[in-house]
N, C-alpha and C positions, 0 to 999 in steps of 0.2 A: 330739769327740763328735758322733756322728751322731744326730740326733733324727728319729725317724719320727713323722710326723704322722698321727694317727688320724682317719679320716673318719667322721663321724657322719651318721646320717640326719636330714635337716632336715624342717622342717614341710612344705615344698613337695614333697619327695620322698614323704612319707607321703600327702599330698593326691593326688598323681598315681597312686599305687598303689591308694588306695581308690576313685578315680574309674574306673580301669581295671577293677577288680573289680566295681563296680556296673554298668558297662556290659556286662561279660561275663554277669553274672547276669541282667540285663534281657533281653539277646538270647536267652539260654537259656530263660527263662520264656515269652518271646513265641513262640519256636519250639515249646515244649511245649504251649502253649494252642492253637495253630493247626496242630497236627501233622496233623489230619484235614481241613483246609480244602480241599485239592485233591480229596480223595475225596468230600467233601460236594457238590461241584459236579457230580459225575458220578453220584451215587446216584439211582437211579429211585425217586421217591417215589410212594406210593399214597394213595388216599383211605380214611380211617378214621372211625369214630364213636367219640368219647370221651364216656362217660356219667359223670356226677358228681352228688354231693349237696351241697347248701348247707344248713347247719344254722342255724336260728333267724334267718332273714332276715325283715325287715318284710314283711308281707303286701302293703302298698302297693308296696314296691320290687319284689317278685316280679311283681306284676301289670303294673306300668308299665315295668320295665326288663329283664325277662327275656323278650324277645319274639323271635320268629323273625327271622333275619337280622341280629341284633346281633353285631358283631365284638368278640372278646375277645382281650386281650393278656396275656402273662405279665408280672408285676410285677418280677421279678428282673432282666430284661434288655430289656424292652419289645418282645419278639419277638411276632409275630402268633401267636396260639394257635389260633383257629378261629372259625366262625360258628355261632350258635345255631340248632339245628333246631327244628321245631315240637313242640308238646306239652310244656309245663312242667307237671309234676304237683306239686301241694302237698298237704301234710298238716299238721295242727295240730302246732305244736312242743310239746314237753313240758318241764316244768320240775320240778326237784327241790325239794321243800318239807320243811323240818325240822319235825317234829310235836312237841308239847309232851312226849310221852313219850320223846323221843329217837330215835325211828325216822325214816327218810327215806322219803318217798313220792314216786313219779313220777306226775305228773298233767298233763293237757293244759293248755296255756297258756290262761288265761282273761282275759288283758288285752284292752282294747278300743281302738278307734281306731288311731292310727299305732303304738301299742306292741304291737299284735297280731303275734305272730311265727309263722312257718310254716317247715317243712322243704321245700325244693324239690328235685326231681329233674329234671335237664336233660341234654341231649346236644349236643355240638358236632361239626360237620363239620370235620375236620383233615386235614393231609397229613403223612405220615411214612413210616417204614420199620420193619418188624418184622425184627429181626436173627435170626441162626441160633439164638441162645439163648432166643428168645421175648421179648426186651425190645423195647418200643416206643420208637423215637427220633423225637420231634416234629421235623419239618423235617430229618430225617436226622442230627441231632446233640444234641438235648436229651432225656434219659431221662424218660419218664413211665411210672409203674407203677400197678397196682391198689393202692388204699388210700394213695396218695401224696397228701399235702395240698399244694395250690398256691394262691398268691395271684394272682388274675387281675383284670383290670379292663376296663370298657368306657368309653364316653364319659361315662356318668352314674352308674356303679356300680362299686365295688371290693368283691370278695368273696373269702372263703377257701372253696375246694371240696375235696372228697375224691373222688378218681377211683374209680368203682365198676366200670367195664367198658371195654374197648377191643376193638372189632370191626371187621373189614374192611367197608367200604361196598360195596353191591351195584351 
């Protein structure tokens, strides 16, 4: 009798196959994520002004930390966002109040001291590129659009902003 010995896949074989697959997927993802890196180096970036709103920031923070020349960075990847321009406009923040009759009333914030909140409107000098479809690419690779909410920070302040306008600098 001739016995044919069946070969089975061992644990080491499975480990090697899984390791090769993980390496292949990693290389593919890396190539996918950096597919435009060569283009980004050659893209001509222009100067733009990105205007934004900050809702409900402390009045003291707006006065002390939203000053001309302050550098801001994107929180998601620590990339340089831009430098604050002059002219920070503030308005009283508004608060929703529930009335005893069940209605909701929007009224100006009446808190005092460090709890006094304002809405600030600012603009940053940034570099980027407007593509053919009218989309703004910060630094040539990060999409920034009107009404987009961004978390940005400076040395002393971390704020959530809503982009209101993007215009080419003169």
